[in-house]
C-alpha positions as CSV (number, residue, x, y, z in Angstrom):
1,M,124.0,118.0,104.2
2,S,123.2,121.4,105.5
3,A,120.1,122.0,107.7
4,D,118.5,124.0,104.9
5,G,119.2,121.2,102.4
6,R,117.8,118.7,104.8
7,Q,114.6,120.7,105.2
8,T,114.3,121.3,101.4
9,F,114.6,117.5,100.8
10,I,112.0,116.7,103.4
11,T,109.6,119.3,102.0
12,S,110.2,118.1,98.5
13,V,109.4,114.5,99.4
14,G,106.2,115.8,101.1
15,D,105.2,117.7,98.0
16,L,105.8,114.6,95.8
17,L,103.8,112.3,97.9
18,A,101.1,115.0,98.2
19,S,100.9,114.8,94.4
20,W,100.0,111.1,94.8
21,N,97.1,112.2,97.1
22,L,98.9,111.3,100.3
23,P,99.0,113.9,103.1
24,H,101.9,116.3,103.1
25,A,102.8,115.1,106.6
26,T,103.1,111.5,105.3
27,G,105.6,112.6,102.6
28,R,107.6,114.8,105.1
29,T,107.7,111.8,107.5
30,Y,109.0,109.6,104.7
31,G,111.6,112.2,103.7
32,L,112.9,112.4,107.3
33,L,113.0,108.6,107.6
34,L,115.0,108.3,104.4
35,L,117.6,110.7,105.8
36,S,117.8,109.0,109.2
37,E,120.6,106.6,110.0
38,Q,118.7,104.9,112.8
39,P,114.9,104.1,113.3
40,L,113.1,107.0,114.9
41,S,110.4,107.2,117.6
42,L,107.1,108.8,116.9
43,D,108.0,111.5,119.4
44,T,111.3,112.3,117.6
45,I,109.5,112.5,114.2
46,A,106.8,114.8,115.7
47,A,109.4,117.1,117.3
48,E,111.6,117.2,114.2
49,L,108.8,117.9,111.8
50,A,106.7,120.1,114.2
51,L,103.7,117.7,113.7
52,S,101.2,116.4,116.3
53,K,101.8,112.8,117.4
54,G,98.4,111.9,115.9
55,A,99.5,113.2,112.5
56,V,102.8,111.3,112.8
57,S,100.9,108.1,113.8
58,T,98.6,108.5,110.7
59,A,101.6,109.1,108.5
60,V,103.4,106.1,109.8
61,R,100.4,103.8,109.2
62,Q,100.1,105.1,105.6
63,L,103.8,104.6,104.9
64,D,103.6,101.1,106.4
65,S,100.6,100.3,104.2
66,W,102.5,101.4,101.1
67,G,105.5,99.4,102.1
68,L,107.6,102.5,102.5
69,A,108.3,102.2,106.3
70,R,108.6,99.5,108.8
71,V,107.3,99.7,112.4
72,I,109.5,98.1,115.0
73,P,107.8,97.4,118.3
74,Q,109.9,97.7,121.4
75,P,109.7,94.7,123.8
76,G,108.1,95.5,127.1
77,S,107.1,99.0,125.9
78,R,104.3,100.7,124.0
79,R,107.0,102.7,122.2
80,L,107.5,102.1,118.5
81,L,110.4,102.9,116.3
82,V,110.0,103.5,112.6
83,E,112.5,103.2,109.7
84,A,112.2,103.7,105.9
85,T,112.2,100.5,103.9
86,G,114.1,99.8,100.7
87,G,112.4,102.4,98.7
88,I,111.4,102.1,95.1
89,E,111.2,98.3,95.2
90,S,108.8,98.4,98.2
91,L,106.8,101.2,96.6
92,L,106.4,99.4,93.3
93,E,105.5,96.1,95.0
94,A,102.8,97.9,97.0
95,S,101.5,99.6,93.9
96,Q,101.4,96.2,92.1
97,V,99.3,94.7,94.8
98,R,96.9,97.6,94.7
99,A,96.7,97.5,90.9
100,R,96.0,93.7,90.9
101,T,93.2,94.2,93.5
102,L,91.7,96.9,91.2
103,I,92.0,94.6,88.2
104,A,90.1,91.9,90.0
105,A,87.4,94.3,91.0
106,L,87.1,95.6,87.5
107,R,86.8,92.0,86.1
108,E,83.9,91.4,88.4
109,G,82.2,94.4,86.8
110,E,82.5,92.9,83.4
111,A,79.6,90.6,84.1
112,L,77.4,93.5,85.1
113,V,77.4,95.3,81.7
114,N,76.1,94.5,78.3
115,P,78.2,94.7,75.1
116,G,78.7,98.3,74.3
117,P,80.4,101.4,75.5
118,A,80.5,100.5,79.2
119,Q,82.0,97.1,78.4
120,E,84.5,98.6,76.0
121,R,85.5,101.1,78.7
122,L,86.0,98.4,81.3
123,H,88.1,96.4,78.9
124,E,90.3,99.4,78.2
125,V,90.8,100.2,81.9
126,I,91.6,96.6,82.6
127,G,94.0,96.5,79.7
128,L,95.7,99.7,81.0
129,F,96.2,98.4,84.5
130,T,97.2,94.9,83.3
131,S,99.9,96.6,81.2
132,Y,101.0,98.7,84.2
133,V,101.4,95.5,86.3
134,D,103.3,93.7,83.5
135,V,105.7,96.6,83.0
136,G,106.1,96.9,86.8
137,S,106.9,93.2,87.1
138,Q,109.5,93.5,84.4
139,M,111.1,96.5,86.2
140,L,111.2,94.6,89.5
141,A,112.7,91.5,87.9
142,E,115.4,93.6,86.2
143,Y,116.1,95.6,89.4
144,R,116.4,92.4,91.4
145,R,118.8,90.9,88.8
146,Q,121.0,94.0,89.0
147,Q,121.0,93.9,92.8
148,S,122.0,90.2,92.9
149,G,125.1,91.0,90.7
150,P,126.4,89.1,87.7
151,A,125.2,85.5,87.4
152,Q,127.7,82.8,88.4
153,T,128.7,80.3,85.7
């Protein structure tokens, strides 16, 4: 991949994650990690993306919380290495956890409203996110079946 192609990819991933309300630096960091053969140090990421070490540290924490990156402590050192995780499976799993947490919070709200428009709205939102979780679970199960190969008989 050319240097221009590499930068275009990194910027595109930054733009995509920014559309999900994550900082552009987080997306660019993820793009770089996806292209890297080996785990990278925070200093390397900062230098390659022309970001402050603080911005990189924040980006790495966000990626880790979304399940998109893994932080690897170095024994006997404060230095950390970072690598991208499996990708869509990790992202979908993290999204599923967040959606389930939201559903639980919304269900607690059901007891706070009387029958009427607010209750109907809560039921609709709960139904929407429940459907999202159900479809995501089906997608993950199918993906895992495909990854494990044909069943042995």
